[in-house]
FIFI-245653 format. One record per residue (C-alpha): x, y, z; residue in three letters; chain. Coordinates in nm, 2 decimals. Layout:
<atoms>
{{X; Y; Z}; ALA; A},
...
</atoms>
This chain:
<atoms>
{{-9.58; -1.02; 1.55}; MET; A},
{{-9.76; -0.68; 1.53}; LYS; A},
{{-9.56; -0.56; 1.84}; LYS; A},
{{-9.23; -0.64; 1.66}; VAL; A},
{{-9.36; -0.47; 1.35}; PHE; A},
{{-9.45; -0.15; 1.54}; TYR; A},
{{-9.11; -0.15; 1.72}; LEU; A},
{{-8.93; -0.17; 1.39}; ILE; A},
{{-9.14; 0.12; 1.24}; ILE; A},
{{-9.07; 0.32; 1.56}; TYR; A},
{{-8.70; 0.25; 1.53}; TYR; A},
{{-8.69; 0.35; 1.17}; LEU; A},
{{-8.88; 0.67; 1.23}; LEU; A},
{{-8.67; 0.76; 1.53}; LEU; A},
{{-8.34; 0.71; 1.34}; ASN; A},
{{-8.48; 0.89; 1.04}; GLY; A},
{{-8.57; 1.19; 1.26}; ALA; A},
{{-8.22; 1.19; 1.40}; LYS; A},
{{-8.06; 1.17; 1.06}; ALA; A},
{{-8.27; 1.47; 0.94}; GLN; A},
{{-8.16; 1.68; 1.23}; SER; A},
{{-7.79; 1.66; 1.15}; LEU; A},
{{-7.62; 1.97; 1.01}; SER; A},
{{-7.47; 1.94; 0.67}; THR; A},
{{-7.18; 2.12; 0.49}; ILE; A},
{{-7.11; 2.15; 0.12}; LYS; A},
{{-6.91; 2.35; -0.13}; GLU; A},
{{-7.02; 2.49; -0.47}; TYR; A},
{{-6.95; 2.78; -0.70}; ASP; A},
{{-7.20; 3.07; -0.72}; ARG; A},
{{-7.20; 3.35; -0.97}; MET; A},
{{-7.22; 3.71; -0.85}; PHE; A},
{{-7.22; 4.03; -1.04}; LYS; A},
{{-6.87; 4.15; -0.94}; THR; A},
{{-6.69; 4.49; -0.96}; TYR; A},
{{-6.33; 4.37; -0.94}; PRO; A},
{{-6.01; 4.55; -0.83}; TYR; A},
{{-5.69; 4.57; -1.02}; SER; A},
{{-5.36; 4.39; -0.97}; ASP; A},
{{-5.15; 4.54; -0.70}; PRO; A},
{{-4.87; 4.78; -0.74}; ASP; A},
{{-4.56; 4.55; -0.80}; PRO; A},
{{-4.34; 4.78; -0.59}; ILE; A},
{{-4.42; 4.76; -0.22}; PRO; A},
{{-4.42; 5.08; -0.01}; LYS; A},
{{-4.23; 5.08; 0.32}; PHE; A},
{{-4.53; 5.20; 0.51}; GLU; A},
{{-4.77; 5.07; 0.78}; LEU; A},
{{-4.89; 4.77; 0.58}; ILE; A},
{{-4.55; 4.65; 0.45}; TYR; A},
{{-4.48; 4.37; 0.33}; PRO; A},
{{-4.84; 4.38; 0.18}; TYR; A},
{{-4.92; 4.55; -0.15}; PHE; A},
{{-5.21; 4.79; -0.19}; ARG; A},
{{-5.49; 4.75; -0.45}; PHE; A},
{{-5.56; 5.10; -0.59}; ASP; A},
{{-5.75; 5.03; -0.91}; GLY; A},
{{-6.14; 5.00; -0.92}; TYR; A},
{{-6.40; 5.00; -1.18}; THR; A},
{{-6.77; 5.08; -1.24}; ASP; A},
{{-6.80; 4.80; -1.50}; LYS; A},
{{-6.93; 4.47; -1.36}; ALA; A},
{{-6.85; 4.12; -1.47}; VAL; A},
{{-7.01; 3.79; -1.38}; ASN; A},
{{-6.77; 3.59; -1.16}; LYS; A},
{{-6.80; 3.25; -0.99}; ASN; A},
{{-6.70; 3.25; -0.62}; TRP; A},
{{-6.64; 2.95; -0.40}; LYS; A},
{{-6.92; 2.90; -0.14}; VAL; A},
{{-6.91; 2.69; 0.17}; VAL; A},
{{-7.26; 2.63; 0.30}; GLU; A},
{{-7.36; 2.51; 0.64}; LEU; A},
{{-7.72; 2.40; 0.68}; GLU; A},
{{-7.96; 2.24; 0.94}; ASN; A},
{{-8.34; 2.22; 0.96}; ASP; A},
{{-8.36; 2.59; 1.05}; TYR; A},
{{-8.10; 2.81; 0.89}; ILE; A},
{{-7.84; 2.82; 0.61}; LYS; A},
{{-7.50; 3.00; 0.64}; VAL; A},
{{-7.29; 3.10; 0.34}; MET; A},
{{-6.92; 3.16; 0.37}; ILE; A},
{{-6.69; 3.29; 0.09}; LEU; A},
{{-6.33; 3.18; 0.15}; PRO; A},
{{-6.21; 3.37; -0.15}; GLU; A},
{{-6.33; 3.70; 0.00}; ILE; A},
{{-6.15; 3.68; 0.33}; GLY; A},
{{-6.37; 3.40; 0.46}; GLY; A},
{{-6.66; 3.64; 0.51}; LYS; A},
{{-6.99; 3.50; 0.63}; ILE; A},
{{-7.17; 3.63; 0.33}; TRP; A},
{{-7.53; 3.57; 0.46}; THR; A},
{{-7.74; 3.36; 0.69}; ALA; A},
{{-8.10; 3.26; 0.59}; ILE; A},
{{-8.39; 3.16; 0.80}; GLU; A},
{{-8.54; 2.86; 0.61}; LYS; A},
{{-8.91; 2.88; 0.71}; SER; A},
{{-8.94; 3.23; 0.55}; THR; A},
{{-8.65; 3.21; 0.31}; GLY; A},
{{-8.54; 3.55; 0.43}; LYS; A},
{{-8.18; 3.64; 0.53}; PRO; A},
{{-8.12; 3.77; 0.88}; PHE; A},
{{-7.76; 3.88; 0.79}; ILE; A},
{{-7.75; 4.12; 0.50}; TYR; A},
{{-7.73; 3.93; 0.17}; PHE; A},
{{-7.54; 4.14; -0.08}; ASN; A},
{{-7.63; 4.02; -0.43}; GLN; A},
{{-7.34; 4.21; -0.57}; VAL; A},
{{-6.96; 4.19; -0.49}; VAL; A},
{{-6.85; 4.55; -0.53}; LYS; A},
{{-6.49; 4.62; -0.42}; PHE; A},
{{-6.40; 4.97; -0.31}; ARG; A},
{{-6.10; 5.15; -0.15}; ASP; A},
{{-6.19; 5.12; 0.22}; ILE; A},
{{-5.96; 4.87; 0.39}; ALA; A},
{{-5.59; 4.89; 0.48}; MET; A},
{{-5.49; 4.74; 0.15}; ARG; A},
{{-5.78; 4.91; -0.03}; GLY; A},
{{-6.02; 4.64; -0.15}; ALA; A},
{{-6.33; 4.59; 0.07}; TRP; A},
{{-6.69; 4.49; 0.00}; THR; A},
{{-7.00; 4.53; 0.22}; SER; A},
{{-7.25; 4.28; 0.36}; GLY; A},
{{-7.24; 3.97; 0.58}; GLY; A},
{{-7.01; 3.93; 0.88}; ILE; A},
{{-6.64; 4.01; 0.85}; GLU; A},
{{-6.38; 3.89; 1.10}; ALA; A},
{{-6.08; 4.12; 1.14}; ASN; A},
{{-5.73; 4.06; 1.28}; TYR; A},
{{-5.40; 4.23; 1.27}; GLY; A},
{{-5.28; 4.57; 1.40}; ILE; A},
{{-5.57; 4.81; 1.30}; ILE; A},
{{-5.87; 4.84; 1.08}; GLY; A},
{{-6.00; 4.59; 0.84}; HIS; A},
{{-5.78; 4.28; 0.82}; THR; A},
{{-5.53; 4.28; 0.53}; PRO; A},
{{-5.70; 3.96; 0.40}; ASN; A},
{{-6.06; 4.09; 0.40}; CYS; A},
{{-6.09; 4.07; 0.02}; SER; A},
{{-5.83; 3.80; -0.07}; THR; A},
{{-5.84; 3.42; -0.04}; PRO; A},
{{-5.78; 3.26; 0.30}; VAL; A},
{{-5.71; 2.91; 0.41}; ASP; A},
{{-6.02; 2.70; 0.50}; TYR; A},
{{-6.12; 2.35; 0.60}; TRP; A},
{{-6.45; 2.19; 0.69}; ASN; A},
{{-6.53; 1.95; 0.97}; GLU; A},
{{-6.82; 1.73; 1.07}; LYS; A},
{{-6.84; 1.69; 1.45}; LYS; A},
{{-6.95; 1.40; 1.67}; ALA; A},
{{-7.23; 1.61; 1.82}; ASP; A},
{{-7.39; 1.64; 1.48}; GLY; A},
{{-7.28; 2.00; 1.42}; SER; A},
{{-7.06; 2.12; 1.13}; VAL; A},
{{-6.78; 2.38; 1.13}; SER; A},
{{-6.59; 2.58; 0.87}; CYS; A},
{{-6.25; 2.70; 0.98}; PHE; A},
{{-6.10; 3.00; 0.81}; ILE; A},
{{-5.76; 3.15; 0.87}; GLY; A},
{{-5.44; 3.28; 0.74}; THR; A},
{{-5.09; 3.41; 0.83}; LEU; A},
{{-5.09; 3.78; 0.91}; ASP; A},
{{-4.76; 3.90; 0.75}; LEU; A},
{{-4.75; 4.22; 0.97}; LEU; A},
{{-4.71; 4.02; 1.29}; THR; A},
{{-4.61; 3.68; 1.15}; GLN; A},
{{-4.90; 3.53; 1.36}; THR; A},
{{-5.17; 3.29; 1.24}; TYR; A},
{{-5.54; 3.36; 1.31}; TRP; A},
{{-5.82; 3.11; 1.28}; THR; A},
{{-6.20; 3.15; 1.31}; LEU; A},
{{-6.43; 2.86; 1.36}; GLU; A},
{{-6.79; 2.90; 1.23}; ILE; A},
{{-7.00; 2.63; 1.38}; ASN; A},
{{-7.37; 2.54; 1.31}; LEU; A},
{{-7.53; 2.31; 1.57}; PRO; A},
{{-7.76; 2.04; 1.44}; LYS; A},
{{-8.07; 2.16; 1.62}; ASP; A},
{{-8.04; 2.53; 1.68}; LYS; A},
{{-8.15; 2.83; 1.47}; ALA; A},
{{-7.82; 3.01; 1.53}; PHE; A},
{{-7.45; 2.97; 1.46}; PHE; A},
{{-7.15; 3.05; 1.67}; THR; A},
{{-6.79; 3.18; 1.60}; THR; A},
{{-6.48; 3.11; 1.80}; ARG; A},
{{-6.14; 3.28; 1.74}; SER; A},
{{-5.79; 3.14; 1.78}; PHE; A},
{{-5.47; 3.34; 1.74}; TRP; A},
{{-5.13; 3.17; 1.75}; HIS; A},
{{-4.80; 3.37; 1.80}; ASN; A},
{{-4.50; 3.15; 1.73}; SER; A},
{{-4.25; 3.43; 1.68}; THR; A},
{{-4.11; 3.42; 2.04}; GLY; A},
{{-4.16; 3.80; 2.08}; VAL; A},
{{-4.47; 4.00; 2.19}; GLU; A},
{{-4.70; 4.10; 1.90}; GLN; A},
{{-5.00; 4.34; 1.90}; PRO; A},
{{-5.34; 4.17; 1.93}; TYR; A},
{{-5.63; 4.34; 1.76}; TYR; A},
{{-5.96; 4.17; 1.66}; THR; A},
{{-6.31; 4.28; 1.59}; TRP; A},
{{-6.61; 4.18; 1.37}; MET; A},
{{-6.86; 4.39; 1.18}; ASN; A},
{{-7.20; 4.27; 1.06}; ALA; A},
{{-7.44; 4.40; 0.79}; GLY; A},
{{-7.81; 4.41; 0.85}; LEU; A},
{{-8.08; 4.53; 0.61}; LYS; A},
{{-8.21; 4.85; 0.77}; ALA; A},
{{-8.58; 4.95; 0.76}; ALA; A},
{{-8.79; 5.20; 0.95}; GLY; A},
{{-8.89; 4.95; 1.22}; ASN; A},
{{-8.54; 4.81; 1.28}; LEU; A},
{{-8.45; 4.77; 1.65}; GLN; A},
{{-8.10; 4.67; 1.78}; PHE; A},
{{-8.14; 4.51; 2.12}; ILE; A},
{{-7.82; 4.44; 2.31}; TYR; A},
{{-7.87; 4.29; 2.66}; PRO; A},
{{-7.66; 4.41; 2.95}; GLY; A},
{{-7.60; 4.71; 3.17}; ASN; A},
{{-7.23; 4.76; 3.13}; LYS; A},
{{-7.09; 4.99; 2.85}; TYR; A},
{{-6.75; 5.11; 2.73}; LEU; A},
{{-6.70; 5.47; 2.61}; GLY; A},
</atoms>
């Protein structure tokens, strides 16, 4: 009888440990102090970014604004994604210390930096299109969430690039038992003609006097 009892306890503990190690995904609203940008010029200009409009109005007066957050989490890290700001990975936090290892901007401050103007710093930004920051880096993009059979979770972000009429998608995946996340890009051209392919990512890190950037490898471009 004792043997059966111990086996049951072992089974429950084992399955409990497995359940705890699964990654989770949730959505919620979070308020940030925000320096917004104005409505676009209603008359498009036949320039490089046509048919997109530009955003040319900015302010030094902040408002409190709720933004949609998609949060991926496992036992080691949390990853925050803001689908209403281009799907930017807003930050990633190491849970044992509570410290972000991707720069966590506590303020959303739009300024005239990108192709369409509006851009804000921090996090990791995925860029697609023909040049520079993607036209959707500060506007809402499509997104959907997925729980995978291997215990990981993914948030997919993407949108139609109007300059090339192609659709790009970025998968942000958090494994169930790793202290890192991965990204994977997809770009689909259904136009029947060749289109330019341009993609890059930029990341924000909090700099201090002892910061080191270690990039393994012995091959370099430039």
